[in-house]
C-alpha positions as CSV (number, residue, x, y, z in Angstrom):
1,M,-0.2,-0.1,0.1
2,S,2.9,2.3,0.7
3,I,4.3,2.2,-3.2
4,I,0.8,2.6,-4.3
5,G,0.3,5.9,-2.1
6,A,3.7,7.0,-2.7
7,R,3.1,9.3,-5.9
8,L,0.2,11.5,-5.5
9,Y,-2.1,11.8,-8.4
10,T,-4.1,15.0,-8.3
11,D,-7.9,15.6,-9.0
12,K,-6.8,17.1,-12.2
13,E,-4.2,14.5,-13.5
14,L,-7.1,11.8,-12.9
15,E,-9.8,14.0,-15.0
16,A,-7.3,14.6,-17.9
17,T,-6.5,11.0,-18.2
18,A,-10.4,10.0,-18.0
19,K,-10.9,12.5,-20.8
20,M,-8.2,11.4,-22.7
21,Q,-9.8,7.8,-22.2
22,K,-13.3,9.0,-23.5
23,Q,-11.8,10.5,-26.4
24,N,-9.6,7.7,-27.6
25,F,-11.8,4.7,-26.4
26,E,-15.4,6.3,-26.2
27,S,-17.2,4.0,-23.9
28,V,-14.2,1.7,-22.9
29,S,-12.2,2.6,-19.8
30,F,-9.3,0.9,-18.7
31,P,-8.2,1.2,-15.0
32,T,-5.3,3.5,-14.7
33,F,-2.5,3.5,-12.0
34,G,-4.0,6.8,-10.5
35,S,-7.6,5.2,-10.6
36,V,-6.1,2.3,-8.5
37,Q,-4.2,4.5,-6.1
38,R,-7.3,6.2,-5.2
39,A,-9.4,3.0,-4.5
40,V,-6.5,1.2,-2.7
41,S,-5.3,4.4,-1.0
42,Y,-7.9,6.6,-0.2
43,E,-11.6,4.9,-0.7
44,S,-11.1,1.2,0.7
45,F,-11.9,0.4,4.5
46,T,-8.6,-1.4,4.8
47,S,-6.7,1.9,4.0
48,S,-8.6,3.9,6.6
49,L,-7.9,1.4,9.0
50,I,-4.1,1.4,8.5
51,K,-4.2,5.1,8.4
52,S,-5.9,5.3,11.7
53,Q,-3.7,2.5,13.3
54,A,-0.7,2.1,11.8
55,S,0.1,5.2,9.7
56,F,3.7,5.1,10.6
57,L,4.0,2.1,8.1
58,L,3.3,4.3,5.2
59,V,5.0,6.5,2.9
60,K,4.2,10.3,2.6
61,P,2.6,10.8,-1.0
62,T,4.7,13.2,-3.5
63,L,4.1,15.3,-6.0
64,P,5.4,14.6,-9.5
65,E,8.9,15.9,-10.4
66,N,9.5,17.1,-13.8
67,K,12.8,15.0,-14.7
68,T,13.7,13.4,-18.0
69,L,15.3,10.0,-18.4
70,G,19.1,9.5,-18.5
71,E,19.6,12.7,-16.6
72,G,22.9,12.6,-14.5
73,N,26.1,10.7,-14.1
74,T,24.5,7.0,-14.6
75,V,26.2,3.6,-14.6
76,G,25.6,3.5,-18.5
77,K,27.0,6.7,-19.4
78,R,30.1,6.0,-17.2
79,E,30.5,2.8,-19.0
80,A,30.1,4.1,-22.6
81,S,32.5,7.0,-21.6
82,D,35.0,4.1,-20.4
83,V,34.5,2.2,-23.7
84,E,34.9,5.5,-25.8
85,K,38.2,6.4,-23.9
86,A,39.5,2.6,-24.1
87,G,39.1,2.9,-28.0
88,R,40.9,6.2,-28.4
89,G,43.8,4.5,-26.4
90,K,44.6,1.7,-29.3
């Protein structure tokens, strides 16, 4: 439950996803991670019980960060750099 509740999906995001599904799939609607999160973390009996009796076990919800994949000094970039350096040394 903590992993599901870790990333906070706002009402605005959930509405945008529902609108996108309606535009693309008409009457067919698929459950999204945000809708499952809302059902499990906020609307179920178990979630209210855990929040009232064992809230110390839960991860605090966070807002999304605007990051792109591959930023920073990753292992893959270091290995590519090492391979490139080794190729120049021959």
